Structure formats: structure tokens, C-alpha cells
N, C-alpha and C positions, 0 to 999 in steps of 0.2 A: 478852293473854287472862287473865281472872280466873276462878277456880274450875276444877273438873275438866272435862276434855273429855268430853262425853256425846253419845250418839246420840239419835235422835228418841224412843226409849222410855226415855231417862234412864239408859242403861247406860254406865258409864265405860269408857275404854280402859285396861284394867288388866293383862292377861296377853298375852304375845306368844310364839308358837311360831316358832322358826326351823328350817326343814328344811335340812339341810346336804348332803343327797344324795338322789337318787331310787332309788339301788341298795339291794338288800337280799340277805342270805344265807338268807332263808326266803321261802316263798311261801304265806303264810296265806290261806285262801280268802276271809276277810272283808276282806282288806286289799289283795291284789293279784290281778289276773286270772290265770287259769290259762294262757292262751296267751302266747307270747313277744311282746315288743314292744320297740321301739327305745328304748334308754336315752338320756337327755339328753346331748348333746355337752358335754365338759368346759368348752368356751369359754362355754357358756350359764350355767354355775353361778356363783353369786355367790362372790367371793373372801372370805376372812376379813375383810379390810379393808372390803369393801363391806357385809358382814353387820354388822360392828361399827358402821359409820357409820350404817346404818339403825336399828340397835338404839338408838344414842345419840339419834337424832332422836325415836324413839318414846318413849324415856324422858323426853325433854323435854316430851312431851305427856301424861305420866302413867303410862306403863308402869313397873312395879316388879318384875315377875316374868317371867323368861324361861325357856323350856324348849327344849332342843335335841332335834330329832327327825330322822327321815329319811322314807323308807327306814330303813336301819340306820345311825345316825349314826357308829358306831365304824368304819364302812368308809371314812369320810372321812379321808384322810391328814392327820396333824398336828392332829387335833381338840383336844388339850389346849392348843394355841396359841390357838385361838379361845376356849376356856374362860377362859384367862388374860386375854385382851383384854376379855372381857365382865365378868369378875369384878373387874377393876381399876376399873370405873366405880363411883363412890360412890352412884349411884342404883339399882344392882342390889341389891335386897333378897333375892332368891331366884333361884338359878341351878340348874336341874334338867336331867336327861337322861333320855329315854325310850329304852330299848334292849331287844333280845330276850335280852341277857345272854351270848350266845355268845362274844363277844370281851371281855367286861367284865373278867375276872380279870387279864388281861395289861395292861390300860390303867389299872387302878385307881390305882397309885402316881402316875402323871403327872396323872391327872384330879384327884385330891385335892390334889396339890401346886399345881395350877393354880387351885384355888378352887371346885371343884364342891361344891354344898351338899347335894344329895341325888340319888337315882336311882330311877326307876320301871322295873321289869322286867316285860315281858309274859310271863306263864306261864299257859297254858291247860290244861296237862295234866301229870301226874306220870308218865305212861306213855310211854316212848321210842317205842314202836311207833305210838302215836297221833300223835306229832309228825311221823313219817314220812308218815303218811296225810294229815294236815291241813295240814302246812307244808313238806313235801318236805325235811325236815332230819333228819340222823342225829346232831345235836350236842346232844342233850338234856342229857347229862352236863356239857358245857361251860357251858351256861346255869345249871345248878344250882351248879356250882363258882363261877361269877361272883357269884351271890346270896350264897353262904356267905362268899366272900372280902370282899364289900362289908360285910356285917354284922360280920365279924371285925375290921375296921379302924374300926368305929363309924360308917360312913356310913348315914344313914337310908335305908331301902328300903321302897318300896311295890310290891306285886305286883298287876298288872292281869290279871284273868281274864275273858275273854269267854265267857259261858256259852251253849252251843248245845245245844238239846235233841236227844238222840239221839247226840251226839258226846261231850260231857264233863260233862253234868249229873249223871251218877252219881259224879263226882269232886268235887262241890261242897264237901262236908264234908272230904274228904281234903285239898283245897287249903287249907281253913281251918286244919286241923291243921298242915299244913306251914308255913304262914305263922307260926303261933304258935311252932312249933319253932325257926325261924330268927330270930325276933324282927322280923318284917316285918308291915306292915299290908296286908291283902288288900282289894282293891276289885273286887267283881263288876260286870261290865258287861253290860247287855242287848245282845244281838246286833243291830247296826244295819245298815241298808241304805244304806251310803254308800260313796263312793270306788270302788274296784275290786272290791267284794264280788261274789261269784258265787253263784247259786242261793239267794239270801236268800228266806226265807219267814217270814211272821209266826208261823206254827206252830212255827218253830224257836226263838222267843224264850222264854227263861226269865225271867219277870217279876220285878220288885222284890218284889211281894207273895209270890210263890212262894219266892223266895230267903229272905226273912225267915221264912216259915213253916218251912222246912227247918232253918234255924239255930236257931230257937226250939224246935222239937221235939227237937233234940239237946241244946241247952245251957240251956234254960229261958228266963227273962225276957230280953227285949232292949229296951233303952231308947235313944231317939234322943239324939244328942250335939248340943248347940246349936252352930251354926256361929259362927265368930269374927265379930265385928262388921264387919270390913272384908273378909270372905271372900265370893267368888262362886264357890267351888269347885263343880264339877259333881256331886260325890259327896255323897249323904246318908250321914252317919256314925252308927254305932250302937255301943252298949257292952253287953257281957255283965256279969253280976254280979261276975265275977272281974276286971273292968277291961279285958278284951280289946276292942279297938276294930277295927271293920271298916267298909267303905263299900260303897255300891251306886250305880252310875251308871245311872239309869233313863231314858235319853234316848229310849226308845221309848214306854214307858207313862206316864212323868211327865217330859216335856221341861222343861229348865231355861232355855229361851230367854229368859225375861223378866229373868233376872239374868246372862245370859252376857256376860262382859267379855273374851272371847277372840277373837283373830284369829291368822292364820298367814301366814308368808311362805314360799313354796316355794323349793326349791333354786335355781330359775332366776329368782327375784325377783318372782313374782306374789303379790299380797296378797289373801287371801281373808278375808272378814268373817264367814263362817259355814261350819260343817262341811259343810252341805248345799248350799252355794253352787256354781253351775255357771259363774259368771263371776267373775273377779278383776281387780284393777288392777295393771298392770305398774309396779313401782318400779325395775326394772333399767333400762328404757329411758331414763327421764329422768335416772337416776343416771349412766349411761354417756354420756349426751349433754351432761353438764356442768351439770345443775341444781344450784343451791346448796342448802345445808341448809335455808335459809328457804323456798325454793321446794318442796322435798320435804316439809317440815313443813306447808306450806299445803295441798298435795295430800292428805296423810294427814288433816289436820284436817277439811277440807271433806268428804272421803269418809266419815269416821266420823260427822260430824254429820248426814249424810243417811241413815245406816244404819237400816234397819227390819227386817233379817233375823230371821226366827224359823222356820227351816226345819223343825225337828222338830215344832213346834206345827202347822204347815201340814199335815204328814203326818197328824197326828192328826185334823185337821179335814176331810181329803179323803175323800169316801165310798169311792172306788175306789182304795185305796192300792196295790193290786197293779199297776194300770196306771201310776200315778205312779212306782212303783219302776222299772218297765220303761223308762220314758222317761228317768229319772234315770241308770240304768245305761248307757244308750246314750251319754249325753253326758258321763259322768263321766271324768275323767282321773286315774288312780291316782297319777300323779307329783306331784299336788298335795301329798300327804304320805301315806306309808304308815302310819305309826303315828298314827292319828287318835284313838286311844283315851285317854280320861282327861286329866288335867292336874294 
């Protein structure tokens, strides 16, 4: 094959998310359902060797950036071993981790030694009592310590903050100041109706334009930052006059489907080509049935070449988005990946 692997809309296969567990030590309402449900049996989870093998095949097809997610990925025993296995690949240009930060401080030395390049921490509030209400967690201080520890050792940190009207929109500027204080880049995320989200309403979305207006009113002029030539990052980035950079992921009001080069493999080996997708392709089954690397590569190649997914755009085009959300919520499986935010 010559040239990059692209789908029917010309989008390359560039970024891969590997979910290493469906388990989490928080229950954020936009991420996991409130009711209890059955966790995946351990036997169904891909081993580190299986994850690395799949990642290597994807890299042979063009993937250069890999992100480890969950659930909460730091709950997966021995995660630094997987980081080391992936970091050892000469084609891994960027290896990142998305976490809620609760367990980050204790894992930092081994993660950095294994070759982790950067970390994204989900931080939606600076108020411990709100974390209890919104995520059923009392470990807010642990998350903040993890962020501080990561910056203290020089690890690049981004903070993902999902803005929900009536819950944390009054902290939008406080979160901005906190990010500046610790030397992290904050990325505000429009509240999305995906995965196991519960009680989503369009009225709860704090839009990109509203976020920009609030930041500009406090700090003055805001200028867009030109994206890197080879970047398909979902965040629009902006800069203040003092050089502070922040981002906004506007997947509700300004979908980035037309440039999306992301796909994800769940902890049990299902490959999803779109965040909003309700069906995926099992890679675990052929892998465990003895498929060769070439056969797995052909499956991935043909599937990507047929890709036309643009889930967020379709929601914008659907007249009755409330009905569409209800149908999506009924069929959504939150175990596809809990930390669906950002990249």
C-alpha cells in the first residue's frame, strides 16, 4: 500500500485510544450510568501482549499517537509494563494517559520511567463537595496532589473540564486560574450526550462561544492559535495576551467530524470508529482465533477505508435531537470507554 490509509472522507488513521479497563473509582454522570451493572470478566480483557500487538499493527497502518484510557486506566494492575511495551516501539511518537488523577501521584515514578510522554487529568470542579455529588468520590484532594506531583517532575499536563450548566459553570474561571497556577493547559469540553451519560439535556451545554465570552470578559483579547500542520486535535486552542493557552472541545456546537482521525479499542477488544458509534468491530475474536498480523491488518485497513462516521454532525442535522439522544442512550454501552473526553 502506498500513501496514508484514509477513510471515505479522506481522514487518516492517526490516533488510537486503548482502553485498558472498564472499571473506574468514580461515577461521573456524563460518563457512567448511575445504576449498577456487571463489569467485564477478566478473561475478556485484552492482555498487555494483545494490546501491544494490535497497537503495532495499527502503527504499521499509520497510527503515531496512542492514548491509554479506561474506565480509570490506573486501576489496571501493572500498567507501567504496558507503557514500556508501547514506548519501546520506534513508531510511537506520542504516548499519553487520560486519568481522573486519584491514583496518579503514586504511579508517577514508574510511569515516567516506562516512557509516558504526557498526561491528561479530568478535573471538573475545585470543590470537594461537588465531586461527591457529581462523581460519588471523596478523593478530590488525591486528584489535586496527582496534578501537582506530575507538574513537579516536569510531566506535561492538560486538564479536561466538562462544563455543565448549573453544576460547575460558575467555576469556569476558577478552573482557568488553577490551571495557570499549576502550569497546566486547560481544555473546556462541551457536555456531550454519549456513552453512559445520564439526564443529558442540550440546555445543560455551556457552548464554545459562551466560554470564549466569559474568558474574554475577564482577561481581555483572545486570539486563536493556529493548529499544527499535521494535527487533527479536537480542541480549538486560544491564547491570551500574556501567552496563556487554553482549549475548547466543541463537539456539540462545532463538531470536528470532518477532520477526526481517532478510533478506540475497548478493554475487551472492540474497535469503535466513532465516539457516537453504536456498533464496533471485534478484534479480540480473530486475534484469539489465530489470525495473523497480515490478516488483522487487512481487517483494520478495509474497515477504515469504508468509514464514513460523523456522529456529532448527524446530531446537529437531526431535527429532533432529544429523541435521537433517547435512542442512543438506550443502546449505548458505557464499557466502550469511560473517559471519552478529549485527546
